[in-house]
Each structure stands twice: as structure tokens, then as C-alpha cells.
MDTraj code that builds the backbone (N, CA, C; nanometers):
import mdtraj as md
import numpy as np

residues = "MET THR PHE ALA THR GLU VAL SER THR SER ASP LEU THR PRO ASN LEU THR PRO VAL LEU ALA ARG ASP ALA LYS ALA ARG ARG VAL ALA VAL LEU LYS THR ASP ARG LEU VAL LEU ARG ALA PRO SER HIS ALA ASP VAL PRO ALA MET VAL ALA LEU ALA GLY ASP ARG ARG VAL ALA GLU ASN THR THR ARG ILE PRO HIS PRO TYR SER ALA GLU ASP ALA GLU GLY PHE ILE ASP SER VAL ASN ARG ASP VAL GLY GLU THR VAL PHE ALA ILE GLU LEU ASP GLY ALA LEU ILE GLY MET CYS GLY ILE ASP LEU ARG ARG ASP GLY ALA GLU LEU GLY TYR TRP LEU GLY VAL PRO PHE TRP GLY ARG GLY TYR ALA THR GLU THR ALA ARG ALA MET ILE ASP TYR ALA PHE GLY LYS LEU GLY HIS GLU VAL LEU HIS SER GLY ALA ARG VAL SER ASN PRO ALA SER ARG ARG VAL LEU GLU LYS CYS GLY PHE GLN TRP THR SER VAL GLN LEU CYS ARG ILE ARG ALA ILE ASN SER ALA ALA PRO ILE ASP ARG PHE ARG LEU ASP ARG ARG LEU TRP ALA SER LEU LYS ALA TRP GLY ARG GLU ARG GLN VAL ALA".split()
xyz = np.array([
    [11.4864, 4.5060, 7.6133],
    [11.4676, 4.5934, 7.4990],
    [11.5728, 4.5617, 7.3923],
    [11.5346, 4.5708, 7.2679],
    [11.6252, 4.5418, 7.1577],
    [11.6710, 4.6718, 7.0942],
    [11.8007, 4.6923, 7.0888],
    [11.8574, 4.8061, 7.0203],
    [11.9531, 4.7555, 6.9139],
    [11.9549, 4.8194, 6.7987],
    [12.0504, 4.7830, 6.6943],
    [12.1327, 4.9062, 6.6622],
    [12.2617, 4.8897, 6.6546],
    [12.3486, 5.0028, 6.6238],
    [12.4248, 4.9758, 6.4954],
    [12.4547, 5.0800, 6.4202],
    [12.5248, 5.0632, 6.2922],
    [12.6747, 5.0587, 6.3189],
    [12.7427, 4.9590, 6.2586],
    [12.8861, 4.9422, 6.2814],
    [12.9602, 4.9408, 6.1482],
    [13.0917, 4.9551, 6.1533],
    [13.1733, 4.9455, 6.0325],
    [13.2170, 4.8012, 6.0135],
    [13.2583, 4.7669, 5.8899],
    [13.2989, 4.6299, 5.8646],
    [13.4232, 4.5921, 5.9433],
    [13.4998, 4.6886, 5.9888],
    [13.6177, 4.6572, 6.0688],
    [13.5818, 4.5995, 6.2038],
    [13.4554, 4.6172, 6.2457],
    [13.4103, 4.5631, 6.3733],
    [13.3583, 4.4207, 6.3601],
    [13.3557, 4.3656, 6.2378],
    [13.2990, 4.2336, 6.2153],
    [13.4027, 4.1254, 6.2411],
    [13.3560, 4.0000, 6.2333],
    [13.4456, 3.8867, 6.2447],
    [13.5653, 3.9066, 6.1519],
    [13.6901, 3.8938, 6.1985],
    [13.8070, 3.9294, 6.1182],
    [13.8127, 3.8639, 5.9808],
    [13.7743, 3.7351, 5.9691],
    [13.7890, 3.6682, 5.8401],
    [13.6735, 3.6966, 5.7459],
    [13.5804, 3.7836, 5.7851],
    [13.4644, 3.8122, 5.7012],
    [13.4927, 3.9236, 5.6020],
    [13.5710, 4.0238, 5.6399],
    [13.5897, 4.1408, 5.5565],
    [13.6444, 4.1079, 5.4179],
    [13.7466, 4.0207, 5.4003],
    [13.7919, 3.9884, 5.2652],
    [13.6835, 3.9241, 5.1805],
    [13.5982, 3.8431, 5.2409],
    [13.4907, 3.7795, 5.1662],
    [13.3904, 3.8836, 5.1203],
    [13.3609, 3.9804, 5.2075],
    [13.2715, 4.0882, 5.1679],
    [13.3291, 4.1625, 5.0478],
    [13.4600, 4.1806, 5.0439],
    [13.5225, 4.2495, 4.9321],
    [13.5029, 4.1709, 4.8026],
    [13.5115, 4.0373, 4.8091],
    [13.4916, 3.9561, 4.6888],
    [13.3464, 3.9615, 4.6410],
    [13.2556, 3.9910, 4.7334],
    [13.1148, 3.9992, 4.6973],
    [13.0739, 4.1428, 4.6671],
    [13.1682, 4.2270, 4.6303],
    [13.1432, 4.3705, 4.6184],
    [13.0431, 4.4055, 4.5088],
    [13.0168, 4.3128, 4.4144],
    [12.9201, 4.3442, 4.3090],
    [12.7787, 4.3568, 4.3651],
    [12.7547, 4.3047, 4.4822],
    [12.6246, 4.3222, 4.5462],
    [12.6102, 4.4659, 4.5936],
    [12.4856, 4.5155, 4.5967],
    [12.4595, 4.6471, 4.6511],
    [12.5016, 4.6515, 4.7978],
    [12.5624, 4.7616, 4.8398],
    [12.6111, 4.7729, 4.9766],
    [12.4943, 4.7649, 5.0744],
    [12.5105, 4.6844, 5.1772],
    [12.4060, 4.6630, 5.2772],
    [12.4570, 4.7109, 5.4118],
    [12.3717, 4.7794, 5.4848],
    [12.4078, 4.8262, 5.6181],
    [12.4402, 4.7085, 5.7094],
    [12.5108, 4.7358, 5.8151],
    [12.5357, 4.6372, 5.9203],
    [12.4641, 4.6864, 6.0455],
    [12.3793, 4.6015, 6.1024],
    [12.3033, 4.6358, 6.2217],
    [12.3486, 4.5490, 6.3372],
    [12.3536, 4.6082, 6.4542],
    [12.3944, 4.5335, 6.5732],
    [12.2889, 4.5507, 6.6805],
    [12.2371, 4.4384, 6.7316],
    [12.1422, 4.4391, 6.8419],
    [12.2168, 4.4003, 6.9696],
    [12.1425, 4.3784, 7.0768],
    [12.2070, 4.3406, 7.2026],
    [12.2937, 4.2160, 7.1869],
    [12.2455, 4.1189, 7.1094],
    [12.3166, 3.9915, 7.0992],
    [12.3594, 3.9550, 6.9586],
    [12.3063, 4.0218, 6.8587],
    [12.3220, 3.9769, 6.7212],
    [12.3851, 4.0835, 6.6329],
    [12.4446, 4.0387, 6.5233],
    [12.4888, 4.1262, 6.4150],
    [12.4134, 4.0849, 6.2897],
    [12.3539, 4.1817, 6.2213],
    [12.2873, 4.1590, 6.0930],
    [12.3739, 4.2247, 5.9867],
    [12.4252, 4.1447, 5.8947],
    [12.5166, 4.1960, 5.7913],
    [12.4900, 4.1201, 5.6621],
    [12.5503, 4.1690, 5.5547],
    [12.5279, 4.1073, 5.4235],
    [12.5752, 3.9624, 5.4224],
    [12.4996, 3.8732, 5.3603],
    [12.5475, 3.7349, 5.3439],
    [12.6732, 3.7319, 5.2580],
    [12.7590, 3.6335, 5.2835],
    [12.8794, 3.6165, 5.2030],
    [12.8988, 3.4684, 5.1724],
    [12.9887, 3.4411, 5.0796],
    [13.0136, 3.3019, 5.0425],
    [13.0773, 3.2224, 5.1559],
    [13.1330, 3.2895, 5.2534],
    [13.1844, 3.2188, 5.3706],
    [13.0725, 3.1564, 5.4530],
    [12.9483, 3.2001, 5.4298],
    [12.8335, 3.1482, 5.5044],
    [12.7819, 3.0152, 5.4500],
    [12.8280, 2.9736, 5.3335],
    [12.7684, 2.8576, 5.2661],
    [12.7644, 2.7326, 5.3531],
    [12.8742, 2.6898, 5.4166],
    [12.8655, 2.5670, 5.4968],
    [12.7604, 2.5744, 5.6073],
    [12.7538, 2.6877, 5.6766],
    [12.6544, 2.7014, 5.7832],
    [12.5132, 2.7062, 5.7258],
    [12.4948, 2.7713, 5.6112],
    [12.3635, 2.7756, 5.5482],
    [12.3152, 2.6357, 5.5133],
    [12.4047, 2.5547, 5.4562],
    [12.3664, 2.4179, 5.4188],
    [12.3293, 2.3377, 5.5436],
    [12.4074, 2.3524, 5.6496],
    [12.3803, 2.2769, 5.7718],
    [12.2480, 2.3191, 5.8364],
    [12.2191, 2.4487, 5.8377],
    [12.1004, 2.4984, 5.9078],
    [11.9755, 2.4924, 5.8205],
    [11.9819, 2.5496, 5.6997],
    [11.8647, 2.5504, 5.6114],
    [11.8382, 2.4126, 5.5543],
    [11.9379, 2.3228, 5.5606],
    [11.9177, 2.1862, 5.5135],
    [11.8311, 2.1017, 5.6034],
    [11.8010, 2.1514, 5.7222],
    [11.7094, 2.0835, 5.8132],
    [11.5666, 2.1037, 5.7621],
    [11.4966, 1.9944, 5.7379],
    [11.3614, 2.0045, 5.6816],
    [11.2697, 2.0902, 5.7678],
    [11.2909, 2.0899, 5.8992],
    [11.2062, 2.1691, 5.9884],
    [11.2191, 2.3184, 5.9597],
    [11.3340, 2.3613, 5.9123],
    [11.3524, 2.5008, 5.8714],
    [11.2898, 2.5235, 5.7347],
    [11.3292, 2.4405, 5.6374],
    [11.2869, 2.4618, 5.4991],
    [11.1351, 2.4606, 5.4840],
    [11.0657, 2.3688, 5.5522],
    [10.9214, 2.3571, 5.5315],
    [10.8428, 2.4708, 5.5959],
    [10.9099, 2.5562, 5.6730],
    [10.8435, 2.6746, 5.7281],
    [10.8777, 2.8014, 5.6509],
    [10.9393, 2.7858, 5.5334],
    [10.9618, 2.8962, 5.4412],
    [10.8943, 2.8628, 5.3089],
    [10.8767, 2.9644, 5.2256],
    [10.8169, 2.9375, 5.0946],
    [10.9214, 2.9024, 4.9899],
    [11.0461, 2.9483, 5.0073],
    [11.1425, 2.9427, 4.8978],
    [11.2561, 2.8427, 4.9155],
    [11.2866, 2.7995, 5.0356],
    [11.4017, 2.7116, 5.0562],
    [11.3667, 2.5701, 5.0120],
    [11.4456, 2.5119, 4.9213],
    [11.4183, 2.3740, 4.8787],
    [11.4698, 2.2744, 4.9821],
    [11.4224, 2.1533, 4.9705],
    [11.4754, 2.0441, 5.0530],
    [11.4884, 1.9205, 4.9643],
    [11.6063, 1.8601, 4.9587],
    [11.7308, 1.8946, 5.0295],
    [11.7855, 2.0306, 4.9832],
    [11.8764, 2.0857, 5.0654],
    [11.9371, 2.2156, 5.0392],
    [12.0875, 2.1948, 5.0221],
    [12.1390, 2.2328, 4.9063],
    [12.2781, 2.2039, 4.8712],
    [12.3653, 2.3285, 4.8786],
    [12.4954, 2.3066, 4.8679],
    [12.5886, 2.4190, 4.8606],
    [12.5608, 2.5041, 4.7370],
    [12.5199, 2.4391, 4.6278],
    [12.4860, 2.5138, 4.5066],
    [12.3657, 2.6037, 4.5302],
    [12.2674, 2.5552, 4.6073],
    [12.1522, 2.6386, 4.6417],
    [12.1965, 2.7612, 4.7213],
    [12.2837, 2.7390, 4.8184],
    [12.3312, 2.8496, 4.9016],
    [12.4109, 2.9504, 4.8196],
    [12.4986, 2.9007, 4.7336],
    [12.5772, 2.9896, 4.6475],
    [12.4858, 3.0716, 4.5564],
    [12.3855, 3.0058, 4.4991],
    [12.2933, 3.0768, 4.4118],
    [12.2151, 3.1837, 4.4852],
    [12.1760, 3.1529, 4.6095],
    [12.1047, 3.2518, 4.6900],
    [12.1923, 3.3740, 4.7144],
    [12.3155, 3.3514, 4.7568],
    [12.4051, 3.4631, 4.7883],
    [12.4327, 3.5473, 4.6641],
    [12.4474, 3.4814, 4.5496],
    [12.4749, 3.5542, 4.4258],
    [12.3545, 3.6363, 4.3785],
    [12.2351, 3.6015, 4.4248],
    [12.1151, 3.6661, 4.3723],
    [12.0605, 3.7779, 4.4611],
    [12.0985, 3.7817, 4.5892],
    [12.0351, 3.8769, 4.6803],
    [12.1087, 4.0106, 4.6828],
    [12.0363, 4.1114, 4.7303],
    [12.0888, 4.2476, 4.7462],
    [12.1368, 4.3070, 4.6145],
    [12.0741, 4.2652, 4.5060],
    [12.1007, 4.3234, 4.3745],
    [11.9914, 4.4223, 4.3358],
    [11.8683, 4.3927, 4.3740],
    [11.7541, 4.4725, 4.3304],
    [11.7230, 4.5832, 4.4299],
    [11.6860, 4.6984, 4.3779],
    [11.6411, 4.8074, 4.4627],
    [11.5152, 4.7622, 4.5368],
    [11.5111, 4.7871, 4.6655],
    [11.3959, 4.7475, 4.7447],
    [11.4141, 4.6163, 4.8177],
    [11.5214, 4.5417, 4.7845],
    [11.5486, 4.4158, 4.8534],
    [11.6690, 4.4341, 4.9452],
    [11.6538, 4.3936, 5.0706],
    [11.7643, 4.3966, 5.1661],
    [11.7648, 4.2643, 5.2416],
    [11.8730, 4.1892, 5.2281],
    [11.8854, 4.0597, 5.2943],
    [12.0053, 4.0638, 5.3877],
    [11.9848, 4.0162, 5.5100],
    [12.0892, 4.0121, 5.6115],
    [12.1159, 3.8683, 5.6549],
    [12.2415, 3.8383, 5.6799],
    [12.2775, 3.7193, 5.7559],
    [12.2698, 3.7543, 5.9036],
    [12.2193, 3.6608, 5.9835],
    [12.2079, 3.6818, 6.1278],
    [12.3246, 3.6112, 6.1944],
    [12.4044, 3.6855, 6.2684],
    [12.5269, 3.6321, 6.3264],
    [12.5216, 3.6433, 6.4785],
    [12.5597, 3.5362, 6.5456],
    [12.5685, 3.5327, 6.6912],
    [12.7095, 3.4905, 6.7292],
    [12.7792, 3.5756, 6.8010],
    [12.9166, 3.5440, 6.8445],
    [13.0034, 3.4971, 6.7282],
    [12.9880, 3.5634, 6.6131],
    [13.0697, 3.5328, 6.4969],
    [13.0240, 3.4170, 6.4120],
    [12.9135, 3.3527, 6.4494],
    [12.8642, 3.2360, 6.3753],
    [12.7280, 3.2660, 6.3142],
    [12.7067, 3.2188, 6.1925],
    [12.5776, 3.2353, 6.1263],
    [12.4714, 3.1503, 6.1945],
    [12.3540, 3.2109, 6.2211],
    [12.2444, 3.1340, 6.2808],
    [12.1167, 3.1423, 6.1972],
    [12.1139, 3.2249, 6.0929],
    [11.9942, 3.2355, 6.0120],
    [12.0040, 3.3492, 5.9123],
    [11.8910, 3.3802, 5.8485],
    [11.8819, 3.4870, 5.7499],
    [11.7528, 3.5646, 5.7717],
    [11.7544, 3.6905, 5.7303],
    [11.6322, 3.7709, 5.7349],
    [11.6364, 3.8715, 5.6214],
    [11.5228, 3.9262, 5.5874],
    [11.5236, 4.0219, 5.4783],
    [11.3908, 4.0899, 5.4569],
    [11.3956, 4.1916, 5.3730],
    [11.2775, 4.2654, 5.3305],
    [11.2838, 4.2764, 5.1788],
    [11.1771, 4.2390, 5.1107],
    [11.1737, 4.2575, 4.9661],
    [11.0377, 4.3086, 4.9243],
    [11.0345, 4.3739, 4.8097],
    [10.9116, 4.4331, 4.7587],
    [10.8348, 4.3314, 4.6756],
    [10.7072, 4.3157, 4.7113],
    [10.6190, 4.2271, 4.6364],
    [10.4986, 4.3063, 4.5864],
    [10.4043, 4.2388, 4.5249],
    [10.2917, 4.3098, 4.4646],
    [10.2159, 4.3956, 4.5643],
    [10.2004, 4.3433, 4.6878],
    [10.1207, 4.4173, 4.7856],
    [10.2056, 4.4991, 4.8815],
    [10.3365, 4.5125, 4.8554],
    [10.4215, 4.5966, 4.9388],
    [10.5418, 4.5213, 4.9926],
    [10.6039, 4.5792, 5.0933],
    [10.7266, 4.5227, 5.1504],
    [10.6944, 4.4025, 5.2377],
    [10.7736, 4.2970, 5.2223],
    [10.7527, 4.1706, 5.2939],
    [10.8721, 4.1416, 5.3832],
    [10.8461, 4.1153, 5.5104],
    [10.9490, 4.0758, 5.6054],
    [10.9525, 3.9237, 5.6153],
    [11.0725, 3.8672, 5.6036],
    [11.0883, 3.7234, 5.6185],
    [11.2136, 3.6910, 5.6972],
    [11.2174, 3.5735, 5.7567],
    [11.3346, 3.5328, 5.8336],
    [11.3300, 3.3824, 5.8565],
    [11.4470, 3.3247, 5.8825],
    [11.4534, 3.1879, 5.9328],
    [11.5751, 3.1764, 6.0242],
    [11.5650, 3.0871, 6.1210],
    [11.6731, 3.0570, 6.2137],
    [11.6973, 2.9071, 6.2159],
    [11.8233, 2.8676, 6.2334],
    [11.8540, 2.7270, 6.2497],
    [11.7894, 2.6708, 6.3753],
    [11.7518, 2.5437, 6.3698],
    [11.6799, 2.4804, 6.4807],
    [11.7497, 2.4967, 6.6156],
    [11.8846, 2.4857, 6.6251],
    [11.9483, 2.5003, 6.7566],
    [11.9260, 2.6368, 6.8211],
    [11.8767, 2.7333, 6.7430],
    [11.8610, 2.8698, 6.7936],
    [11.7147, 2.9091, 6.8109],
    [11.6261, 2.8113, 6.8005],
    [11.4845, 2.8379, 6.8259],
    [11.4594, 2.8535, 6.9758],
    [11.3577, 2.9319, 7.0078],
    [11.3109, 2.9416, 7.1451],
    [11.3994, 3.0227, 7.2380],
    [11.4882, 3.1057, 7.1841],
    [11.5787, 3.1847, 7.2669],
    [11.5588, 3.3354, 7.2500],
    [11.4566, 3.3730, 7.1768],
    [11.4279, 3.5143, 7.1574],
    [11.5030, 3.5789, 7.0427],
    [11.5833, 3.5018, 6.9684],
    [11.6602, 3.5615, 6.8596],
    [11.5709, 3.6064, 6.7444],
    [11.4637, 3.5323, 6.7174],
    [11.3745, 3.5711, 6.6075],
    [11.3070, 3.7038, 6.6381],
    [11.2605, 3.7219, 6.7601],
    [11.1971, 3.8485, 6.7976],
    [11.2976, 3.9625, 6.7921],
    [11.4183, 3.9387, 6.8414],
    [11.5231, 4.0411, 6.8387],
    [11.5561, 4.0815, 6.6951],
    [11.5652, 3.9820, 6.6083],
    [11.5910, 4.0085, 6.4662],
    [11.4770, 4.0851, 6.4029],
    [11.3551, 4.0385, 6.4247],
    [11.2389, 4.1013, 6.3613],
    [11.2240, 4.2462, 6.4042],
    [11.2445, 4.2749, 6.5315],
    [11.2304, 4.4126, 6.5791],
    [11.3350, 4.5040, 6.5177],
    [11.4581, 4.4553, 6.5063],
    [11.5614, 4.5362, 6.4418],
    [11.5287, 4.5608, 6.2947],
    [11.4781, 4.4575, 6.2266],
    [11.4421, 4.4720, 6.0863],
    [11.3243, 4.5677, 6.0677],
    [11.2274, 4.5587, 6.1563],
    [11.1116, 4.6481, 6.1485],
    [11.1542, 4.7929, 6.1678],
    [11.2375, 4.8182, 6.2690],
    [11.2864, 4.9540, 6.2918],
    [11.3641, 5.0049, 6.1704],
    [11.4443, 4.9179, 6.1108],
    [11.5221, 4.9571, 5.9940],
    [11.4303, 4.9853, 5.8746],
    [11.3295, 4.9026, 5.8566],
    [11.2382, 4.9189, 5.7429],
    [11.1607, 5.0499, 5.7508],
    [11.1108, 5.0817, 5.8690],
    [11.0349, 5.2053, 5.8844],
    [11.1266, 5.3260, 5.9042],
    [11.2321, 5.3107, 5.9842],
    [11.3152, 5.4244, 6.0199],
    [11.4160, 5.4644, 5.9142],
    [11.4696, 5.3672, 5.8390],
    [11.5742, 5.3958, 5.7403],
    [11.5265, 5.3816, 5.5966],
    [11.4479, 5.2779, 5.5700],
    [11.4050, 5.2522, 5.4328],
    [11.2791, 5.3287, 5.3949],
    [11.2065, 5.3793, 5.4937],
    [11.0915, 5.4645, 5.4661],
    [10.9644, 5.3922, 5.4257],
    [10.9529, 5.2628, 5.4556],
    [10.8299, 5.1914, 5.4222],
    [10.7143, 5.2403, 5.5088],
    [10.5959, 5.2347, 5.4536],
    [10.4755, 5.2736, 5.5275],
    [10.4033, 5.1529, 5.5862],
    [10.4200, 5.0376, 5.5219],
    [10.3513, 4.9158, 5.5651],
    [10.4463, 4.7978, 5.5442],
    [10.4434, 4.7038, 5.6377],
    [10.5151, 4.5780, 5.6231],
    [10.4156, 4.4630, 5.6281],
    [10.4401, 4.3613, 5.5487],
    [10.3613, 4.2392, 5.5503],
    [10.4517, 4.1237, 5.5904],
    [10.3933, 4.0194, 5.6441],
    [10.4675, 3.8981, 5.6742],
    [10.3696, 3.7830, 5.6856],
    [10.4239, 3.6630, 5.7002],
    [10.3377, 3.5465, 5.7101],
    [10.4039, 3.4343, 5.7861],
    [10.3231, 3.3407, 5.8306],
    [10.3720, 3.2216, 5.8999],
    [10.2753, 3.1077, 5.8716],
    [10.3284, 2.9888, 5.8539],
    [10.2398, 2.8747, 5.8338],
    [10.1494, 2.8588, 5.9551],
    [10.0271, 2.8168, 5.9308],
    [9.9336, 2.7990, 6.0424],
    [9.9818, 2.6905, 6.1380],
    [10.0715, 2.6051, 6.0897],
    [10.1281, 2.4992, 6.1737],
    [10.2527, 2.5453, 6.2493],
    [10.2833, 2.6747, 6.2422],
    [10.4024, 2.7295, 6.3055],
    [10.3636, 2.8397, 6.4051],
    [10.3059, 2.8022, 6.5199],
    [10.2597, 2.9041, 6.6149],
    [10.3722, 2.9890, 6.6721],
    [10.4939, 2.9357, 6.6814],
    [10.6045, 3.0144, 6.7367],
    [10.6341, 3.1359, 6.6487],
    [10.6322, 3.1166, 6.5165],
    [10.6578, 3.2287, 6.4269],
    [10.5436, 3.3289, 6.4315],
    [10.4217, 3.2808, 6.4438],
    [10.3089, 3.3728, 6.4560],
    [10.3218, 3.4565, 6.5826],
    [10.3668, 3.3951, 6.6927],
    [10.3839, 3.4702, 6.8173],
    [10.4904, 3.5777, 6.8033],
    [10.5974, 3.5484, 6.7294],
    [10.7000, 3.6498, 6.7054],
    [10.6385, 3.7713, 6.6372],
    [10.5624, 3.7479, 6.5311],
    [10.5005, 3.8588, 6.4582],
    [10.4039, 3.9361, 6.5460],
    [10.3255, 3.8659, 6.6243],
    [10.2294, 3.9335, 6.7117],
    [10.2988, 4.0163, 6.8189],
    [10.4096, 3.9641, 6.8743],
    [10.4850, 4.0406, 6.9742],
    [10.5437, 4.1679, 6.9138],
    [10.5691, 4.1652, 6.7849],
    [10.6251, 4.2816, 6.7162],
    [10.5181, 4.3768, 6.6647],
    [10.3924, 4.3499, 6.6949],
    [10.2844, 4.4412, 6.6597],
    [10.2091, 4.4081, 6.5326],
    [10.2499, 4.3028, 6.4605],
    [10.1781, 4.2657, 6.3391],
    [10.0361, 4.2215, 6.3734],
    [9.9436, 4.2580, 6.2878],
    [9.8034, 4.2217, 6.3050],
    [9.7620, 4.1232, 6.1960],
    [9.6904, 4.0200, 6.2379],
    [9.6447, 3.9173, 6.1454],
    [9.5457, 3.9770, 6.0463],
    [9.5584, 3.9379, 5.9189],
    [9.4670, 3.9891, 5.8167],
    [9.3889, 3.8802, 5.7446],
    [9.4508, 3.7623, 5.7219],
    [9.3828, 3.6602, 5.6424],
    [9.4636, 3.5311, 5.6463],
    [9.4052, 3.4282, 5.5852],
    [9.4774, 3.3033, 5.5588],
    [9.4827, 3.2848, 5.4077],
    [9.6016, 3.2545, 5.3569],
    [9.6189, 3.2332, 5.2141],
    [9.6891, 3.1006, 5.1906],
    [9.6605, 3.0398, 5.0773],
    [9.7360, 2.9212, 5.0355],
    [9.8601, 2.9664, 4.9602],
    [9.9758, 2.9201, 5.0035],
    [10.1017, 2.9540, 4.9388],
    [10.1788, 2.8258, 4.9075],
    [10.2521, 2.8289, 4.7993],
    [10.3318, 2.7118, 4.7636],
    [10.4562, 2.7062, 4.8507],
    [10.4816, 2.5897, 4.9096],
    [10.5993, 2.5664, 4.9933],
    [10.6939, 2.4777, 4.9129],
    [10.8055, 2.5328, 4.8744],
    [10.8961, 2.4605, 4.7850],
    [10.9474, 2.3312, 4.8478],
    [10.9739, 2.3327, 4.9776],
    [11.0334, 2.2162, 5.0437],
    [10.9409, 2.0952, 5.0443],
    [10.8100, 2.1194, 5.0420],
    [10.7161, 2.0081, 5.0438],
    [10.6495, 1.9869, 4.9083],
    [10.6868, 2.0736, 4.8107],
    [10.6343, 2.0632, 4.6744],
    [10.4821, 2.0626, 4.6737],
    [10.4275, 2.1512, 4.7562],
    [10.2820, 2.1583, 4.7669],
    [10.2447, 2.2935, 4.8265],
    [10.1151, 2.3208, 4.8310],
    [10.0653, 2.4437, 4.8928],
    [10.0234, 2.4164, 5.0365],
    [10.0304, 2.5199, 5.1190],
    [9.9916, 2.5088, 5.2592],
    [9.9310, 2.6417, 5.3025],
    [9.8415, 2.6389, 5.4016],
    [9.7813, 2.7643, 5.4487],
    [9.8808, 2.8480, 5.5284],
    [9.8802, 2.9774, 5.5000],
    [9.9697, 3.0740, 5.5635],
    [9.8856, 3.1834, 5.6292],
    [9.9101, 3.2093, 5.7566],
    [9.8512, 3.3260, 5.8213],
    [9.9239, 3.4502, 5.7728],
    [9.8486, 3.5491, 5.7273],
    [9.9071, 3.6726, 5.6773],
    [9.8888, 3.7826, 5.7818],
    [9.9928, 3.8677, 5.7945],
    [9.9957, 3.9740, 5.8947],
    [10.0387, 4.1057, 5.8305],
    [10.0015, 4.2138, 5.8987],
    [10.0310, 4.3486, 5.8485],
    [10.0677, 4.4393, 5.9652],
    [10.1680, 4.5250, 5.9428],
    [10.2075, 4.6263, 6.0419],
    [10.2284, 4.7570, 5.9686],
    [10.1638, 4.8657, 6.0149],
    [10.1831, 4.9944, 5.9493],
    [10.2688, 5.0870, 6.0358],
    [10.3139, 5.1921, 5.9729],
    [10.4055, 5.2846, 6.0398],
    [10.3436, 5.3449, 6.1655],
    [10.2160, 5.3763, 6.1619],
    [10.1523, 5.4402, 6.2767],
    [10.1542, 5.3492, 6.3984],
    [10.1214, 5.2222, 6.3786],
    [10.1235, 5.1290, 6.4911],
    [10.2667, 5.1062, 6.5388],
    [10.3596, 5.0932, 6.4442],
    [10.5009, 5.0776, 6.4826],
    [10.5474, 5.1930, 6.5708],
    [10.5101, 5.3148, 6.5322],
    [10.5539, 5.4316, 6.6085],
    [10.5017, 5.4283, 6.7514],
    [10.3824, 5.3717, 6.7690],
    [10.3246, 5.3657, 6.9036],
    [10.3870, 5.2549, 6.9884],
    [10.4539, 5.1598, 6.9227],
    [10.5084, 5.0442, 6.9938],
    [10.6598, 5.0469, 7.0073],
    [10.7277, 5.1406, 6.9428],
    [10.8729, 5.1293, 6.9294],
    [10.9492, 5.1569, 7.0584],
    [10.8802, 5.1634, 7.1715],
    [10.9511, 5.1681, 7.2993],
    [11.0313, 5.0419, 7.3229],
    [11.0112, 4.9367, 7.2384],
    [11.0919, 4.8152, 7.2537],
    [11.2392, 4.8447, 7.2272],
    [11.2690, 4.9593, 7.1647],
    [11.4081, 4.9951, 7.1362],
    [11.4213, 5.0419, 6.9948],
    [11.5266, 5.1118, 6.9659],
    [11.5510, 5.1651, 6.8324],
    [11.6706, 5.0941, 6.7706],
    [11.6548, 5.0543, 6.6436],
    [11.7670, 4.9907, 6.5766],
    [11.8803, 5.0935, 6.5598],
    [12.0025, 5.0461, 6.5700],
    [12.1191, 5.1330, 6.5546],
    [12.2013, 5.0822, 6.4381],
    [12.2079, 5.1647, 6.3312],
    [12.2822, 5.1251, 6.2125],
    [12.4296, 5.1567, 6.2358],
    [12.5152, 5.0606, 6.2020],
    [12.6557, 5.0773, 6.2345],
    [12.7477, 5.0766, 6.1142],
    [12.6944, 5.0630, 5.9964],
    [12.7780, 5.0701, 5.8767],
    [12.6910, 5.1052, 5.7563],
])
top = md.Topology()
chain = top.add_chain()
for i, resn in enumerate(residues, 1):
    res = top.add_residue(resn, chain, resSeq=i)
    for name in ("N", "CA", "C"):
        top.add_atom(name, md.element.get_by_symbol(name[0]), res)
traj = md.Trajectory(xyz[None], top)
């Protein structure tokens, strides 16, 4: 079962707190803790790990927005742009003090969208499901969303399985532009509503810690 608890910044990696202070112009983001992971606001200290992980084409081509190649300037620009707008919440995913990926919820035309990516060395270990469940609980339990949407490339069955395990239901296939390949690709679209989430949330409750 996945549980997330809310923690204070004093419980985070010691060298992270000063960086968070330098990024104070960003809207304050909660810190969530699951059995194995910490979800907290991205910081400029994450840039080297972001470049190493998101710079892998296998990661970038399974997202819509990450370019390839992925530079330090791209990472800096991402960090400077997120968690500014109402309705957008982006978390860095941390394992044992090290960045392993990113996740977030943002408002789009058809409602709130859940997205995430993990570095290749962390695939196949259940971290994506653990992250997604904590984010879903936070979106419905704290942010008050009624419906969540998400998607996965049709060539990415592992990501589709994560969404299905979390209760998302397939709705359609859409063509979406993939920045890393400079082209469009078919995306399976999924939907999860509050009523279904409530019936499934025996998987555990997210615990907000900050």
C-alpha cells in the first residue's frame, strides 16, 4: 500500500533547504512522503540530475514537452517556469535524497492533467505507480479536483499499465506532438473521476508533510 505523509522542509535532504529558499519566488508547494519516495518542489540543485535523466531519449520521447537533446538551460528554464500558475503543481521525485524524476498536475482545456517521468535506471520498480497514487490522492483529497486526465504513448505499455493500476479508464486515442521526435504520435487517453477514486483508495492515503 502507498501512503504519503506531509513533512516539513527540515526533514528534507540537508543541502536542499537553502536552494528552496533561493527559489522562494515560486508558489509554495507541499512536500509529500510515500513509503519510499519524497515529492517536493523542484530546485536548481536538481539541474545536473535532470539533464542526466531527462537527457535520455527513451525518457524524452515518452513525454510531450521534453526536448532532445536536453540541456542545463532547458532544465533551468523548466524550474524557473513551474509552480507559478494557480492550478499547476509540479513535484520532483526523490529517492534516498537523489532525484529520480518529475511529476505534476496542471490545468488544461479539458481539466486537470496528471503527468510524470522517471529516469531509465528507475523503471520497473514500482516507483511510477507509487508516485501516481500519491499524486492522485493529493489531487482529489487536497486540491479538490473532480476529474483527472492522463495519457501514454501507445508504444509505452508500461506507462499505460501504471494508469490502469491506478484506476484510470481508457477513453480514446489522440495524435499529440512529441517535442523530442519533432513529430506527432498516437497517445492513449485516460480518465479518472472522484467517485471511482473513492472506491479504490484502499491502496492508501497520501500524507502531506509540509
